[in-house]
SERO-4910 file (N, C-alpha, C, O; in steps of 0.05 Angstrom, whole numbers):
BEGIN
 pado doro    nc1    nc2    nc3   cac1   cac2   cac3    cc1    cc2    cc3    oc1    oc2    oc3
  Met    A   -357     21    594   -367     30    588   -360     44    557   -341     59    551
  Ile    A   -383     32    538   -376     13    512   -374     45    499   -378     65    513
  Gln    A   -367     46    460   -356     68    445   -371     61    425   -373     38    416
  Ser    A   -381     80    418   -391     76    386   -348     86    366   -327     98    373
  Met    A   -362     64    336   -336     83    322   -345    101    306   -328    109    290
  Thr    A   -370    111    303   -386    129    284   -380    157    296   -403    160    304
  Gly    A   -371    175    302   -363    204    303   -363    224    289   -365    224    265
  Tyr    A   -360    244    305   -350    269    288   -340    302    308   -354    312    327
  Gly    A   -316    311    298   -294    325    318   -304    350    295   -314    351    273
  Lys    A   -298    366    313   -283    395    305   -274    406    314   -282    407    337
  Ser    A   -251    424    307   -248    451    315   -233    479    300   -213    476    287
  Val    A   -242    502    301   -222    527    285   -219    533    297   -231    537    318
  Leu    A   -193    540    286   -166    560    304   -169    580    281   -172    578    257
  Gln    A   -168    601    297   -166    630    277   -128    647    285   -122    656    307
  Leu    A   -118    647    272    -95    656    275    -82    694    256    -97    703    239
  Pro    A    -67    703    260    -63    729    258    -64    721    222    -80    739    219
  Thr    A    -61    713    203    -56    715    171    -78    685    166    -80    682    142
  Lys    A    -95    662    181   -109    641    172   -117    636    192   -109    642    214
  Lys    A   -148    615    178   -165    612    197   -159    574    190   -158    563    167
  Val    A   -156    562    212   -143    533    203   -165    520    212   -167    522    236
  Thr    A   -185    505    200   -203    475    211   -194    447    212   -182    434    194
  Ile    A   -202    438    239   -192    420    229   -210    390    240   -214    390    264
  Glu    A   -219    370    227   -245    356    214   -238    330    235   -216    332    247
  Ile    A   -248    316    237   -250    286    250   -277    269    245   -298    274    258
  Lys    A   -272    243    220   -294    230    225   -294    206    216   -279    201    197
  Ser    A   -314    182    231   -300    166    241   -323    148    229   -344    159    221
  Leu    A   -320    123    229   -339     94    216   -342     73    227   -330     73    248
  Asn    A   -355     52    224   -340     32    244   -319     16    219   -316     19    195
  Ser    A   -309     -1    241   -279    -13    216   -266    -34    237   -258    -28    259
  Lys    A   -264    -64    223   -248    -75    230   -227    -71    250   -225    -80    272
  Asn    A   -214    -56    239   -183    -48    236   -195    -16    240   -215     -2    236
  Leu    A   -166    -15    253   -156     29    259   -139     29    229   -116     23    224
  Asp    A   -175     47    200   -155     55    172   -156     83    180   -175     90    194
  Leu    A   -137    100    174   -127    123    178   -134    135    140   -133    124    118
  Asn    A   -141    166    149   -138    176    129   -139    206    137   -158    220    145
  Val    A   -112    214    132    -95    236    143    -85    262    122    -62    263    113
  Arg    A   -106    281    117   -104    310     90    -99    328    109   -115    337    126
  Ile    A    -59    334    104    -59    359    117    -41    372     89    -29    361     70
  Pro    A    -44    398     96    -26    421     84      3    411     77     14    396     94
  Ser    A     17    417     57     34    406     48     66    414     72     86    400     77
  Tyr    A     60    433     79     83    454     94     68    446    133     69    460    153
  Tyr    A     57    423    129     58    411    168     53    383    161     40    370    177
  Lys    A     62    369    136     75    341    129     83    328    149     74    306    157
  Glu    A    110    351    161    129    338    168    121    321    202    133    303    215
  Lys    A     89    341    209     87    330    228     68    315    235     55    316    256
  Glu    A     63    294    209     36    283    196     38    256    224     21    253    242
  Leu    A     65    238    222     67    223    235     56    222    267     41    205    276
  Ser    A     64    241    279     61    246    302     20    241    304      8    225    317
  Val    A     11    260    289    -19    260    290    -35    233    283    -57    226    290
  Arg    A    -14    219    267    -23    187    269    -25    179    291    -43    163    298
  Lys    A     -3    189    309      5    160    322    -17    176    347    -32    162    360
  Lys    A    -18    208    352    -43    218    366    -74    203    367    -89    194    385
  Leu    A    -75    204    347   -103    197    332   -114    162    331   -137    156    326
  Ala    A    -91    140    337    -89    118    340    -92    111    371   -108     96    383
  Lys    A    -72    128    379    -81    122    417   -102    138    425   -106    134    449
  Ser    A   -116    151    417   -142    165    425   -168    139    409   -186    127    422
  Leu    A   -163    138    388   -191    128    367   -192    108    368   -215    101    370
  Val    A   -167     82    369   -170     57    372   -172     36    342   -158     21    330
  Arg    A   -201     46    341   -208     24    311   -224     51    309   -228     71    323
  Gly    A   -236     37    273   -252     54    260   -241     67    238   -218     75    242
  Lys    A   -252     73    214   -242     88    186   -252    112    196   -275    119    200
  Ile    A   -225    124    198   -216    165    214   -219    171    191   -212    151    178
  Asp    A   -225    189    175   -213    218    164   -208    240    182   -224    244    201
  Phe    A   -189    253    180   -190    268    192   -164    286    165   -147    279    149
  Ser    A   -176    307    175   -171    339    155   -160    362    164   -168    367    186
  Ile    A   -146    377    154   -137    403    168   -143    427    148   -122    431    136
  Tyr    A   -157    440    142   -162    462    121   -152    487    127   -154    491    151
  Val    A   -143    504    114   -121    522    118   -140    551    108   -130    555     86
  Glu    A   -157    567    111   -158    592     96   -141    616     96   -130    621    117
  Met    A   -136    631     77   -117    655     84   -137    678     95   -161    684     90
  Thr    A   -134    681     99   -146    711    112   -136    746    110   -149    768    111
  Ala    A   -103    738    107    -94    765    116    -83    770     74    -85    752     57
  Asp    A    -74    796     70    -65    804     47    -47    783     40    -55    770     21
  Glu    A    -27    776     49    -11    775     45    -11    740     27    -26    722     34
  Thr    A      8    738      7      0    715     -9     30    699    -16     41    718    -28
  Ser    A     47    680    -16     63    663    -16     69    666    -53     91    661    -65
  Thr    A     45    673    -64     53    670    -91     59    690   -108     37    698   -116
  Ser    A     74    702   -117     72    717   -138     90    723   -171    109    709   -179
  Val    A     82    740   -182     93    736   -211    127    734   -220    143    752   -217
  Asn    A    131    717   -228    164    715   -236    161    729   -262    151    720   -283
  Lys    A    177    763   -257    169    780   -280    191    777   -306    190    788   -328
  Ala    A    206    761   -297    226    757   -314    223    733   -336    225    732   -360
  Val    A    219    717   -317    201    697   -338    178    707   -359    179    701   -383
  Ile    A    159    721   -347    137    724   -361    150    749   -391    138    749   -413
  Lys    A    168    763   -387    174    788   -399    198    770   -420    210    783   -437
  Glu    A    203    741   -418    217    741   -432    197    717   -456    202    713   -480
  Tyr    A    173    704   -437    147    696   -459    137    711   -474    135    707   -498
  Ile    A    129    737   -458    121    761   -484    134    768   -514    121    769   -535
  Gln    A    166    774   -511    179    776   -529    179    755   -546    175    764   -568
  Gln    A    183    725   -546    177    701   -562    161    703   -568    162    704   -592
  Leu    A    126    706   -554    112    702   -569    102    733   -596     87    731   -615
  Arg    A    117    757   -589    110    769   -598    132    774   -624    128    790   -642
  Asn    A    157    756   -624    171    736   -649    152    729   -667    151    739   -690
  Thr    A    130    702   -654    134    683   -664     98    692   -684     87    680   -703
  Val    A     90    720   -667     63    720   -676     72    756   -690     91    771   -686
  Asp    A     51    756   -707     59    788   -724     48    802   -700     26    799   -691
  Ala    A     70    821   -688     69    841   -666     51    869   -668     44    881   -648
  Lys    A     42    877   -699     15    890   -701    -10    883   -700    -27    900   -698
  Arg    A    -16    866   -702    -46    839   -692    -52    834   -667    -75    828   -660
  Ala    A    -24    837   -643    -27    824   -621    -17    854   -598      2    870   -602
  Ser    A    -31    855   -578    -28    880   -566     -6    859   -538     -1    836   -536
  Asp    A     -1    878   -523     27    874   -497     -6    867   -484      0    855   -463
  Phe    A    -30    868   -484    -54    848   -466    -53    823   -471    -48    804   -457
  Glu    A    -60    826   -501    -63    797   -500    -40    776   -497    -46    754   -489
  Leu    A    -14    781   -503      2    767   -507      5    761   -472      5    738   -463
  Leu    A      7    784   -454     10    776   -430    -14    760   -415     -9    747   -395
  Lys    A    -45    760   -426    -55    733   -417    -53    704   -426    -65    685   -418
  Met    A    -30    707   -449    -17    681   -450      1    677   -440      2    654   -431
  Ala    A     25    696   -436     40    686   -426     33    678   -385     43    659   -372
  Ile    A     23    689   -380     14    682   -345      4    660   -351     -1    649   -329
  Thr    A     -2    642   -373    -15    613   -368     10    604   -376     12    581   -367
  Met    A     31    609   -390     53    587   -384     65    576   -356     61    585   -333
  Pro    A     83    553   -367     98    544   -339    115    566   -332    120    582   -350
  Asp    A    124    569   -308    136    573   -284    127    609   -285    140    627   -275
  Ser    A    104    610   -298    100    647   -289    101    655   -277    109    679   -276
  Leu    A     89    634   -251     80    644   -212    102    630   -200    108    606   -204
  Lys    A    115    645   -183    125    624   -162    116    622   -138    120    644   -126
  Thr    A    107    606   -124    110    602    -97    130    597    -74    142    576    -67
  Glu    A    129    612    -69    155    608    -32    138    587    -18    114    587    -19
  Arg    A    154    566     -4    147    550     -3    144    561     37    162    572     49
  Glu    A    121    554     48    122    572     75    138    545     93    133    521     96
  Glu    A    158    565    103    164    545    137    138    549    153    122    568    156
  Leu    A    143    511    168    132    506    194    148    537    224    169    547    231
  Asp    A    128    538    228    113    552    250    122    534    280    109    513    276
  Glu    A    130    531    297    124    516    317    113    513    333    104    493    344
  Asn    A    111    557    341     88    560    356     58    552    339     41    534    344
  Glu    A     58    570    316     29    561    297     25    519    303      5    505    298
  Trp    A     42    513    311     36    482    304     27    486    331      2    481    333
  Asn    A     35    492    349     30    483    380     -1    485    383    -16    471    398
  Ser    A     -9    510    364    -29    522    381    -56    510    361    -79    515    365
  Ile    A    -40    486    332    -59    473    321    -60    446    333    -80    431    332
  Ser    A    -38    440    343    -37    411    354    -50    415    383    -51    393    393
  Glu    A    -61    438    403    -75    443    420   -108    438    412   -122    424    427
  Asn    A   -119    450    387   -136    437    373   -152    416    362   -175    411    355
  Ile    A   -124    404    363   -123    365    355   -138    353    368   -156    336    366
  Asp    A   -120    370    388   -133    350    418   -166    361    425   -182    348    440
  Lys    A   -171    382    415   -202    394    425   -220    380    400   -245    382    402
  Ala    A   -207    364    372   -229    356    366   -231    317    372   -249    302    365
  Ile    A   -208    311    384   -210    291    390   -230    283    410   -247    265    411
  Lys    A   -221    306    430   -237    306    448   -280    306    444   -299    295    456
  Glu    A   -277    323    421   -304    324    419   -312    298    406   -336    294    406
  Ile    A   -294    279    394   -307    256    367   -307    234    393   -325    217    392
  Val    A   -293    231    411   -290    208    440   -326    221    447   -347    209    445
  Gln    A   -322    243    453   -349    256    473   -382    250    452   -405    252    460
  Tyr    A   -370    243    425   -388    241    402   -401    208    401   -425    202    401
  Arg    A   -383    192    401   -372    162    411   -395    161    435   -418    155    432
  Thr    A   -382    168    459   -395    165    478   -428    166    481   -442    149    493
  Asp    A   -437    188    468   -473    188    475   -472    172    456   -476    150    465
  Glu    A   -469    171    425   -480    154    416   -477    124    428   -499    112    430
  Ala    A   -450    110    437   -463     83    454   -482     82    470   -496     63    468
  Ala    A   -489    104    493   -510    104    512   -535     84    488   -541     61    493
  Ser    A   -543     97    471   -571     87    461   -560     55    450   -577     40    440
  Leu    A   -536     47    451   -533     22    437   -532      4    456   -539    -20    452
  Glu    A   -522     16    484   -520     -7    507   -552    -11    511   -566    -31    510
  Asn    A   -558     20    517   -586     12    525   -609     -5    508   -629    -15    518
  Asp    A   -599     -8    476   -612    -36    470   -611    -63    458   -625    -77    445
  Phe    A   -577    -62    477   -572    -94    487   -576    -92    504   -586   -115    509
  Lys    A   -578    -76    530   -589    -85    551   -629    -97    549   -637   -117    560
  Glu    A   -639    -85    538   -666    -79    528   -670   -122    518   -681   -142    526
  Arg    A   -650   -112    495   -654   -149    474   -647   -168    490   -661   -187    492
  Val    A   -624   -166    505   -614   -193    525   -638   -197    558   -644   -216    572
  Ala    A   -643   -174    559   -671   -182    571   -694   -205    563   -706   -223    575
  Asn    A   -694   -192    535   -721   -196    517   -717   -233    522   -731   -250    534
  Ile    A   -678   -235    501   -673   -267    506   -675   -277    529   -686   -299    529
  Lys    A   -665   -265    555   -671   -282    574   -704   -293    585   -712   -312    599
  Thr    A   -715   -274    574   -748   -283    581   -763   -302    565   -777   -318    575
  Tyr    A   -758   -300    525   -753   -327    525   -740   -360    532   -751   -382    528
  Leu    A   -711   -351    543   -706   -375    559   -717   -386    579   -712   -408    588
  Glu    A   -731   -372    587   -745   -374    615   -772   -387    598   -781   -407    610
  Glu    A   -787   -378    570   -810   -399    570   -795   -426    554   -805   -449    556
  Val    A   -771   -421    538   -759   -452    546   -760   -467    556   -771   -488    550
  Lys    A   -746   -462    576   -743   -477    608   -771   -490    616   -774   -512    627
  Ala    A   -796   -465    604   -825   -473    627   -845   -503    609   -861   -519    619
  Leu    A   -836   -499    582   -830   -522    563   -830   -544    558   -845   -559    545
  Asp    A   -795   -548    579   -791   -564    575   -794   -588    588   -779   -607    587
  Ser    A   -818   -585    603   -832   -616    613   -848   -621    583   -846   -645    578
  Asp    A   -859   -612    569   -882   -615    559   -872   -623    531   -886   -640    520
  Arg    A   -850   -613    517   -839   -626    515   -835   -660    504   -846   -671    485
  Ile    A   -814   -671    527   -820   -687    538   -837   -713    534   -833   -736    526
  Glu    A   -861   -696    544   -883   -710    546   -885   -714    522   -874   -734    512
  Asn    A   -897   -698    509   -902   -699    486   -883   -719    460   -893   -732    442
  Val    A   -868   -717    463   -844   -728    456   -854   -765    457   -859   -780    438
  Lys    A   -853   -772    489   -859   -797    492   -886   -800    490   -893   -823    496
  Ile    A   -906   -783    482   -933   -791    464   -932   -792    442   -954   -797    434
  Arg    A   -915   -790    421   -906   -792    393   -896   -822    392   -900   -836    372
  Leu    A   -878   -835    419   -863   -851    411   -881   -884    415   -879   -908    409
  Gln    A   -897   -866    428   -908   -886    443   -940   -897    425   -955   -916    430
  Lys    A   -939   -877    406   -963   -873    393   -951   -893    364   -964   -913    359
  Ala    A   -923   -884    345   -917   -896    331   -919   -930    339   -935   -944    327
  Ile    A   -908   -937    351   -902   -961    366   -935   -980    364   -939  -1001    351
  Asn    A   -951   -967    378   -975   -977    384   -985   -980    349   -995  -1002    341
  Asp    A   -981   -949    326   -989   -971    309   -979   -985    282   -984   -983    258
  Leu    A   -957  -1002    303   -942  -1019    279   -955  -1036    291   -948  -1056    278
  Lys    A   -964  -1042    302   -993  -1063    324   -962  -1091    326   -953  -1112    315
  Val    A   -957  -1078    342   -925  -1099    350   -915  -1106    373   -901  -1087    380
  Asp    A   -915  -1130    395   -898  -1126    411   -881  -1129    421   -863  -1144    413
  Thr    A   -879  -1111    445   -851  -1096    443   -837  -1098    485   -847  -1093    508
  Asp    A   -821  -1104    477   -801  -1107    505   -805  -1074    521   -802  -1052    510
  Glu    A   -811  -1081    544   -826  -1057    557   -794  -1045    568   -788  -1021    566
  Asn    A   -777  -1062    579   -749  -1051    583   -735  -1038    565   -723  -1017    567
  Arg    A   -741  -1059    539   -721  -1046    517   -730  -1027    508   -713  -1016    493
  Phe    A   -760  -1009    511   -771   -988    494   -756   -975    518   -733   -971    510
  Glu    A   -758   -968    542   -748   -950    562   -718   -947    556   -709   -924    558
  Gln    A   -709   -957    553   -676   -956    548   -681   -939    526   -680   -914    528
  Glu    A   -687   -953    501   -688   -943    476   -698   -913    472   -687   -898    456
  Leu    A   -723   -904    489   -743   -881    497   -715   -862    514   -710   -839    507
  Ile    A   -701   -875    537   -682   -853    543   -659   -850    539   -643   -841    556
  Tyr    A   -651   -859    510   -621   -850    494   -633   -827    484   -625   -804    488
  Tyr    A   -653   -835    467   -671   -813    450   -677   -787    458   -678   -767    444
  Leu    A   -680   -792    486   -693   -758    502   -663   -754    510   -660   -730    515
  Glu    A   -637   -768    514   -616   -758    518   -603   -739    490   -590   -718    486
  Lys    A   -609   -749    482   -595   -741    448   -607   -712    446   -592   -694    439
  Leu    A   -639   -705    452   -658   -684    461   -655   -664    481   -670   -646    487
  Asp    A   -638   -670    487   -640   -661    532   -627   -633    510   -616   -637    489
  Ile    A   -634   -606    524   -622   -584    530   -608   -576    541   -592   -561    533
  Asn    A   -610   -587    574   -605   -576    593   -577   -553    593   -578   -529    600
  Glu    A   -548   -571    582   -522   -553    575   -539   -533    560   -538   -510    570
  Glu    A   -552   -537    542   -558   -514    520   -564   -485    534   -555   -463    526
  Lys    A   -586   -491    561   -594   -471    577   -580   -452    589   -584   -427    590
  Val    A   -559   -470    598   -539   -464    627   -531   -450    611   -540   -427    611
  Arg    A   -511   -456    590   -487   -449    582   -503   -406    570   -494   -385    578
  Leu    A   -529   -410    548   -542   -398    544   -542   -359    569   -537   -335    567
  Ala    A   -552   -384    591   -561   -362    608   -532   -352    612   -526   -329    605
  Asn    A   -511   -369    626   -490   -363    635   -476   -339    613   -461   -321    619
  His    A   -485   -347    582   -461   -326    566   -483   -299    565   -471   -277    563
  Leu    A   -509   -297    566   -523   -275    573   -506   -261    599   -496   -239    593
  Asp    A   -502   -272    634   -502   -255    647   -475   -241    636   -475   -216    635
  Tyr    A   -449   -260    627   -419   -254    614   -422   -227    597   -404   -210    602
  Phe    A   -445   -220    573   -445   -210    563   -453   -177    575   -446   -155    565
  Leu    A   -469   -182    599   -484   -149    612   -453   -150    632   -440   -130    637
  Glu    A   -446   -174    639   -421   -157    660   -388   -144    642   -371   -130    653
  Thr    A   -386   -157    610   -367   -142    594   -376   -123    589   -362   -103    591
  Leu    A   -407   -120    577   -418    -84    575   -417    -77    600   -440    -69    597
  Ala    A   -413    -72    619   -421    -54    642   -380    -52    649   -376    -41    671
  Thr    A   -360    -60    639   -332    -58    644   -321    -26    638   -336     -9    630
  Ser    A   -299    -21    641   -295     13    637   -292     10    608   -301     24    591
  Asp    A   -272    -17    606   -269      3    577   -279    -15    545   -271    -39    545
  Ser    A   -286    -12    533   -293    -15    513   -287    -41    498   -263    -43    496
  Asn    A   -300    -60    488   -294    -80    480   -307   -101    464   -308   -125    467
  Gly    A   -323    -76    437   -332    -94    415   -334   -120    415   -353   -132    425
  Lys    A   -309   -134    401   -290   -159    387   -294   -167    413   -308   -148    421
  Lys    A   -290   -182    435   -306   -188    459   -336   -189    462   -349   -208    471
  Leu    A   -345   -169    455   -376   -165    459   -385   -192    431   -404   -208    434
  Gly    A   -369   -191    410   -373   -197    387   -365   -242    387   -369   -258    369
  Phe    A   -360   -244    401   -344   -260    412   -372   -279    426   -382   -300    421
  Ile    A   -376   -260    443   -408   -271    456   -417   -284    444   -413   -307    438
  Val    A   -436   -264    436   -451   -271    419   -451   -284    401   -472   -295    394
  Gln    A   -427   -289    387   -424   -320    368   -431   -338    378   -447   -352    366
  Glu    A   -420   -348    411   -419   -367    444   -458   -369    435   -468   -391    430
  Met    A   -475   -345    435   -496   -342    443   -515   -361    420   -532   -379    423
  Gly    A   -503   -349    396   -522   -349    375   -516   -391    377   -536   -405    380
  Arg    A   -498   -400    376   -484   -431    382   -499   -449    395   -503   -472    388
  Glu    A   -510   -434    419   -535   -447    444   -565   -445    429   -580   -464    430
  Ile    A   -571   -425    417   -593   -418    413   -604   -438    399   -623   -454    401
  Asn    A   -575   -428    373   -585   -460    348   -580   -480    357   -594   -496    345
  Thr    A   -568   -491    373   -573   -520    378   -600   -527    401   -603   -550    407
  Thr    A   -610   -515    408   -634   -516    423   -655   -527    410   -670   -545    416
  Gly    A   -650   -501    379   -668   -507    362   -674   -524    342   -695   -528    330
  Ser    A   -643   -538    341   -658   -559    326   -650   -588    332   -644   -605    316
  Lys    A   -651   -588    372   -671   -608    389   -686   -600    390   -699   -621    390
  Ala    A   -706   -581    391   -732   -567    410   -749   -596    399   -761   -611    414
  Asn    A   -745   -598    362   -776   -624    366   -792   -609    379   -789   -618    401
  Phe    A   -806   -593    380   -830   -576    388   -838   -544    384   -827   -524    393
  Ala    A   -867   -546    363   -863   -520    359   -869   -499    363   -867   -478    351
  Pro    A   -885   -508    399   -878   -483    424   -861   -470    418   -863   -449    405
  Met    A   -837   -483    429   -815   -480    448   -806   -466    411   -807   -442    407
  Gln    A   -796   -489    386   -789   -468    356   -794   -441    358   -777   -424    355
  Lys    A   -822   -434    364   -826   -408    370   -812   -385    378   -809   -363    366
  Ala    A   -801   -395    408   -803   -379    427   -768   -379    411   -759   -356    408
  Val    A   -748   -402    402   -722   -399    402   -720   -387    379   -697   -379    374
  Ile    A   -749   -379    350   -744   -359    335   -741   -326    341   -726   -309    330
  Gln    A   -768   -322    372   -748   -296    383   -721   -292    388   -707   -273    383
  Met    A   -711   -326    408   -683   -306    413   -672   -310    383   -653   -324    387
  Lys    A   -673   -307    360   -653   -316    341   -664   -283    329   -646   -273    316
  Asn    A   -683   -269    329   -683   -256    323   -674   -221    337   -666   -201    326
  Glu    A   -679   -226    368   -660   -211    382   -640   -221    369   -632   -204    352
  Leu    A   -629   -236    370   -590   -242    365   -589   -225    351   -573   -207    355
  Glu    A   -601   -225    334   -594   -212    301   -582   -186    302   -560   -177    294
  Gln    A   -609   -173    317   -613   -142    324   -581   -141    330   -565   -128    316
  Ile    A   -574   -159    356   -548   -150    379   -527   -150    352   -517   -128    346
  Lys    A   -523   -171    340   -505   -164    324   -506   -142    308   -490   -123    307
  Glu    A   -527   -145    295   -515   -110    274   -505    -82    283   -494    -65    269
  Gln    A   -510    -80    305   -507    -62    325   -476    -70    330   -459    -55    321
  Ile    A   -468    -95    346   -448   -101    358   -421    -89    340   -401    -77    347
  Leu    A   -433   -100    312   -406    -88    295   -397    -57    298   -373    -56    302
  Asn    A   -409    -33    297   -407     -9    310   -394      7    339   -392     31    343
  Val    A   -385    -21    359   -378    -17    385   -356    -18    374   -349    -34    357
  Leu    A   -336      7    390   -310      4    389   -295    -22    407   -271    -25    406
***
């Protein structure tokens, strides 16, 4: 079962004094690209979060965020009274005390450095355990999102592979007409020269020329690649890179067939195969 690299997961945890929102967004990427944004008092847990995300999501451009909204009346920030009083006294000595009220001086002092002091919040292990459980929920949600997204991709891949197989059968059916057409064109070219030819030598040269245009190996290999693609698609693991390599091999066989075709009806079928393969190439970039 394949997975898409595009996904979204979210979990909300209501604690006694705060609401914690966990969000995970994922886009396609060649490798794992993790961007983790969490409050400073959870920073010591960042490494374990990264390991958990890497293990579950494997690959993609991952944006992970923890947002904290305080819901209680308590606050970790308080007014530094001693510092503010000192600022007011200095301001009073600097300006005309009669022209500046205490309220105006207070407004100026509160904007000065160190007027507010913030007590560092210590990490509560019980609180983090609850957050960790909700991270697992968000990961489970994004994995399910990826799986659902991949279901439509898988159906599209199967449909396009079936189309390529249909065009391949068309190429096989046209092959005998193509060979006959080549023989007629070569014979006509010889006749137009109006020279005597050695029939045996002509047959030898014709066989040599037809061997260079033979596409039997390409047809067999392309058919095998198509079957292998479907087999890999049906495995329990999602392996987008492997599928990408198979698609590259399919492209080589189709391109070689096109360069050897030398027959307009067959080249049309080859163009149709290329079109279907390009659609697969675009979508395979989003497979985990």
